[in-house]
NULO-831333 format. One line per 8 residues: number of its first residue (from 0); their letters; for each residue x, y, z of C-alpha. Coordinates in nm, 4 decimals, decimal comma. Example, Ala and Ser with C-alpha at 12.3 -4.5 7.8 and 13.67 -1.06 7.14 Angstrom:
<nodes>
0 = AS = 1,2300:-0,4500:0,7800 | 1,3670:-0,1060:0,7140
</nodes>
This chain:
<nodes>
0 = MDRIRGLI = 14,8545:10,9957:13,0109 | 14,4735:11,1655:13,1088 | 14,4139:11,1682:12,7261 | 14,4793:10,8017:12,6739 | 14,2888:10,7177:13,0455 | 13,9817:10,9170:12,9089 | 14,0278:10,7388:12,5429 | 14,0224:10,4291:12,7262
8 = ARARRFID = 13,7230:10,4981:12,9453 | 13,5291:10,6491:12,6383 | 13,5962:10,3495:12,4552 | 13,5320:10,1085:12,7071 | 13,1905:10,2953:12,8000 | 13,1114:10,2506:12,4320 | 13,1389:9,8859:12,4019 | 12,9502:9,8484:12,7018
16 = EAWSELKK = 12,6431:10,0211:12,5825 | 12,6735:9,8355:12,2632 | 12,6732:9,5357:12,4196 | 12,4010:9,6356:12,6458 | 12,1766:9,7283:12,2798 | 12,2848:9,3912:12,1551 | 12,1209:9,2299:12,4316 | 11,7954:9,4060:12,3372
24 = VSWPTIPQ = 11,8009:9,2948:12,0187 | 11,5206:9,0594:11,8401 | 11,7030:8,8148:11,6893 | 11,5998:8,6161:11,3708 | 11,5779:8,2394:11,4464 | 11,7631:8,0038:11,2086 | 11,4456:7,9245:10,9518 | 11,3664:8,3075:10,9160
32 = TRNLTVLV = 11,7342:8,3931:10,8207 | 11,7353:8,1145:10,5675 | 11,4170:8,2067:10,4111 | 11,4953:8,5638:10,4163 | 11,8588:8,5082:10,2616 | 11,6416:8,2976:9,9992 | 11,4253:8,5873:9,9450 | 11,7164:8,8344:9,8840
40 = FTVSFVVM = 11,8900:8,5937:9,6395 | 11,5427:8,5458:9,4423 | 11,4626:8,8856:9,4080 | 11,8185:9,0147:9,3241 | 11,8154:8,7506:9,0440 | 11,4834:8,8526:8,9440 | 11,6182:9,2256:8,8964 | 11,9215:9,0886:8,7434
48 = LFIAFWDT = 11,7178:8,9440:8,4693 | 11,5071:9,2432:8,4227 | 11,7849:9,4570:8,3903 | 11,9573:9,2219:8,1332 | 11,6291:9,2085:7,9095 | 11,5869:9,5792:7,8988 | 11,9866:9,6366:7,8364 | 11,9797:9,4011:7,5637
56 = IFLKAVAV = 11,6671:9,5225:7,3902 | 11,8228:9,9391:7,4593 | 12,1702:9,7810:7,3371 | 11,9811:9,6212:7,0063 | 11,8041:9,9413:6,9479 | 12,1048:10,1596:6,9742 | 12,2762:9,9274:6,7004 | 11,9681:9,9703:6,4887
64 = LSGNG = 11,9972:10,3424:6,4840 | 12,3622:10,3573:6,4500 | 12,3683:10,1685:6,1170 | 12,5319:9,8896:6,2920 | 12,2762:9,6480:6,3521
</nodes>
């Protein structure tokens, strides 16, 4: 029983400390969140295009070198 009480006390202390730290966070505004989300999607899309481009180039090169192209 003491073990369960100890676990509950530790969990409670953890939640209290986490809540205290969350109060200190400087949360972004809605426009900042929107702008950063758009930035992440844009950069992800550009990286996807870059990888797809080079993947296609290497795929064609391997096909030519292996005699299948």
